[in-house]
N, C-alpha and C positions, 0 to 999 in steps of 0.2 A: 531743328534741322533747317537747312536753307536749300531751296531749289535753285540751282544755277543752270538755267536752260540754254543749251547751245543751239542758237537759231541761225548759224552761219550759212545753212543751206536753204533757208526759208524762202528765198526768192527764186529758187529753181523749181518750178512747178508747171503743171499744164496751164496754158494761158486761160485766164479768167477763173482759175481755181486756186487762189492763194490759201495757204494753210492758216489756221488760227494761231496767233502767237500767244505766248504765256501771259504777257501783260494784258492783252485784250481779253483773254479768258478770265483773268482775275477781275478785270473791270466789270465784265458782264455779270460776275458773281457778286458784285458789290464790294469786293476786297480792294478798295481804291488806295489803300496805304501800301499795297504790295508787300505786306509783312512776310518775311522769309523768302522773298522772291527777287532774283535778278536774272537778267537775260544777257547773253553775249551775241554780238553780231560782228561781221567784218566785211571788207570789200573782196576778200579772197575769192569766194565762189560767185558772189553777186556780179562782180565786175571782171573776173578772171585776172586778178592781180595779186596772187599770193605773195609775191616778193615785196609788196609795200608793207606787209605786216601792220595793216591799218584796220582798226575796228572801234567798237564801243561797248560799254556795258551800261545798262539802265535797270532801274528797279527801286527797291526800298531805299529811302534816304539814309537811314542809319547804317545799313549794310554798305552802301557806297562810300560813306564817310570813312569807314574802316578800310574799305578796299583801296581808297585813294591813298591812305597812308601806306599801305603795303605796296601799292604800285609805285609810290615815290622812291622807295628804296630798292625795289626789285626790278622795275622796268627801266627802259631807256627812252629818252626823249626822241621825238620825231623831227627830222630836219625840216626846215621851211618848205623845201621843194616837195617833200612827201605830203606835208600838211595841205599845201595848195592843190596838189593832185588829188588827194583824198577828198577835199571839199568839192572839187569839180565832179568827181565820180558820184558822190552822194547826191548832188543836186540833179543829176541826169538819169532819167528812167528809160530813155530811148535805147541806149546800149544794153540795158538789162532785158528789155523786151526782145531785142534782137538775139541775145544769148539764148533765151527761152525758145525762140523760134528755131534756132540752129540745133538745139538739142533734140527738139521734136522731130526735126527733119533727119537727124542722124539715127534716132530710134526707129523711125519708119523705114529707113534705108537698110537697116541690118536685121529687122524683125524676122523675116523669113529664114535668114541664114542661121540665126542663133536659136530659133524656136526649139529644136531638139535638145538644146543645152539649157533652156530657160524654163524649168518646170513650173515656176510661179507666174510666168507671163511678164510682159514689160511693166516697169514700175509706174505708178501715178506720178511720181516726182523724183528726180534724181538725174545724174548724168553717168551713172554706173550701170554696168551689167553684172549680175551675180549669176555666173555660169557654172553649171554642174559638169565637172570633168571626171569625177570618179577617182578612186585610188588616192595616190599621194599627190596632193595639190601642189606642194612645194617642189616636188620632182617635176611635175608638169610644167610649172612656171619656169623652172630653171632650164628645162630642155627647150621650151618655146623660145626663150630668149636666145639660147645658144644657136638654135637652128634658123630662127626667123627674125631676131632682133626686136622682138615685141616684148614689152615689159607689162606684166600684170602682177597683182598682189595675191598670194596664196590665201585662201579663206581662213585657214587655220591660224594665220597671223592676226586675225580680227576677232577671235573667239578663244575660249579655253575649255579644256576637258573638264567635264563635271559628271561624276559617276560613270565614266566610260563613254560619255557622249560629248563630242565636239561638233557643234552645229556648223562650224565653218569648214570642217574637213571635207575634202572632195569638191570644193568649189574654188573659183577664182573670181577676183573683182577686176573688171576692165573698165577704164574711164574713157568716155567718149569726148575727150577735150581737144583732140587734134582736129584739123579741117576734115570736112565730110569725106573727101576722096581717101585720105589716109585712114580714117576710122573704118570706112567700108572695106578697104583692102586688108587692113589688120584683122578685122572680124572674119573675113573670109579665110584668111590664113589660119586663124585660131580654130575655126570650125573644121577646116581640112586636116590640120594637125591633130585635132581631137579624134578624128576618125581612125587615124593611123597609130596614135600613141598607145604604147603598151605599158601600163602602170606597173607591171611586174618585172619589166626589164631593168637591168642595171643602169644607173645614171652615170655615164662616163664623162669626165671633163674634156 
């Protein structure tokens, strides 16, 4: 087997509390050849530039040799402009630290508002809120967008039913990526809408 670790969110964490990466964990265990291990990272979350489609893969040399062959035929080359922008973003840590500070500020600003909908409490790292809405999360998300223009992701889209249990059902995922004022207003509207939402009512277009 091969462990392909997705670490694209690894730099979104509480300041001073970075998570342990898979390559570092392997190194500490003395597995310095990284046998069966590769990690993927990108600028998408780190630098808030998902449109660049820029990232890297690192790990075991033999796996990467085969991956490079696959990538040659499957992927597409990056333009010089994107390569230069990527290099500049990877070299700079200031904007990454500022991103973490802004996410911390946003979580603090909405914590009291979403507390009734956040049974597990605020996350240690992330820019998402996993909010309990009860009932049909897809219907809730559709009605929220129709009435308030706020886009969230139904939790059932992120999980699957197993033996009658879907851990995502009844939840929505809200991303705090907009400016602070927009996030605060949106979360207030979500909380208010949740109080009045009737999950048994018919969803009319």
